[in-house]
C-alpha positions in Angstrom: -27.2 22.7 -9.7 -28.6 23.7 -13.0 -32.1 22.5 -11.9 -30.8 18.9 -11.5 -30.8 16.8 -8.3 -27.6 15.0 -7.5 -26.6 12.5 -4.8 -23.4 13.3 -3.0 -21.5 10.5 -1.3 -18.8 11.3 1.2 -15.4 9.7 0.8 -14.2 6.9 3.0 -11.6 7.9 5.6 -9.5 5.3 7.4 -7.9 6.0 10.8 -4.8 4.0 9.8 -3.5 3.0 6.4 -0.6 0.6 6.1 0.9 0.3 2.6 3.9 -1.5 1.1 6.0 0.2 -1.5 8.9 -1.0 -3.7 11.0 2.2 -3.4 10.6 5.3 -1.3 12.6 8.2 0.0 13.0 9.5 3.5 10.5 12.3 2.7 7.7 9.7 2.2 7.5 9.7 -1.6 6.6 6.2 -2.7 6.8 4.0 -5.9 4.8 0.8 -6.1 5.4 -2.3 -8.3 2.9 -4.6 -10.0 -0.4 -5.1 -8.3 0.5 -2.9 -5.3 -0.3 0.0 -7.7 -4.0 -0.9 -7.6 -5.1 0.3 -4.2 -2.1 1.4 -2.2 -2.0 5.0 -3.6 -5.8 5.4 -2.8 -5.4 4.0 0.7 -2.4 6.1 1.4 -4.3 9.2 0.6 -7.5 8.0 2.5 -5.8 7.3 5.8 -5.5 9.9 8.6 -2.2 8.3 9.5 -0.3 6.3 6.8 2.5 3.9 7.6 4.6 2.8 4.6 6.8 -0.3 4.6 9.5 0.3 1.9 11.8 -2.3 0.4 14.3 0.2 -0.9 14.8 3.4 1.1 16.7 6.1 -0.7 17.7 9.7 0.0 15.5 12.6 -1.3 16.1 13.5 -5.0 17.1 9.9 -6.0 13.5 9.0 -7.2 12.4 10.1 -10.7 9.6 12.6 -10.0 7.4 11.2 -12.9 7.6 7.7 -11.3 6.2 8.7 -7.8 2.8 7.2 -7.2 2.2 8.6 -3.7 3.6 12.0 -2.7 5.3 12.3 0.7 2.5 14.6 2.1 0.3 11.6 2.6 2.9 9.5 4.5 3.5 10.0 8.3 5.8 7.0 9.1 8.3 5.0 7.0 9.6 1.5 7.9 12.4 -0.1 5.9 11.5 -3.7 5.2 14.0 -6.4 6.2 15.2 -8.7 3.4 13.8 -12.2 3.9 15.4 -14.8 1.6 13.1 -17.3 0.0 9.9 -15.9 1.5 6.6 -17.4 0.5 3.2 -16.0 1.1 1.5 -19.5 1.1 3.1 -22.2 3.1 2.8 -25.6 1.3 1.7 -28.7 3.3 3.6 -31.9 3.5 1.7 -33.0 0.3 3.3 -30.1 -1.5 -0.1 -28.3 -2.2 -1.0 -25.0 -0.6 -3.3 -25.2 2.4 -6.8 -24.1 1.6 -8.7 -22.0 4.1 -12.2 -22.8 5.0 -14.8 -20.4 3.4 -15.7 -18.9 6.8 -12.1 -17.7 7.3 -11.8 -16.2 3.9 -15.1 -14.3 4.1 -14.3 -12.6 7.3 
């Protein structure tokens, strides 16, 4: 192009993308919160099939259009998350400190 040589890299395509959204409607439009906004929109659009777990599922038209991060065209399945009281991602040990994983488990 214009006498220049360019390198073209193809995009990554995933067979399955599983994302978690804060709010979503039954049409698949999704809104993410906090750090979920970093990679979930990209992964939802990169997956051949996208499954979205939604904390708050609402009817179409109840989401502000300017707030939607992933349009419903990229989402094939929607699952409403169950409310889990007092959930924690890291279970503390008896000593009260979180359990540290060996380096081999973290790297894989």
